[in-house]
C-alpha positions, 0 to 999 in steps of 0.5 A: 977698898977701905974708907976710914977703917971700913971695908966696902964689900961688893956682893955678887953672890951668897958667898960674899954675904957670908964674908961680911964682918962687923962694920963692913959696907955692903954694896950690890945691884941685887936687893936680895943679897942686901936683904940677906946681909941685914942679919949682920951688923953692917952698913948697907949702901942701897944706891946700887939697887935700881929702885932702892927708894921703893924697895919695901922689903929691903927697907923693912929688913933693915928696920927689923935687922941689925944693919943700917943704911949708909947713904954716900953723899958723894953720889949726890954732890958729884951728880948734876942737873936732872940726874941730881934732881932725880936722885934727890927725889928718890932719896926723899922717898927713901927717907920717908919709907925709912921713917915709916918702917923704922930703918936706921940710916946715916950719911957718909962723906957728909958736909954742909949738914944743915943744908943737906938735911933741909934738902930732904925735908929733915928737921934740924934734929933729924939732920943732926942725928943722921950725920952723927950716928944711926937713927935709933928707934925704940 
């Protein structure tokens, strides 16, 4: 499946990780496969992992590797009620860990930038950077 020239690769085994190419979006329910894919220059959608928001090992490996997180906002926009509140809380905790562990992330399918950034307690500058490109820590 292609999204604006990017290929979404659903990782089910180690063989799938070997097939990743630069710019692909990796998705999986298995955190260990996503951690292995951080060695490549890819985007990682962490929302398939059950407790992605407290997975220190995954977030740390993105902070130390070449990959970045890609947060699809369609999941947030399409959810309603209690499930949206739960996802918002989990994303807020996830972003705090990303900042602490210096993991880069960006939003995909983004619109209403300032409003969505404020939902996650991001400063206007942080929200602007998240929508434009990856966070780069030096």
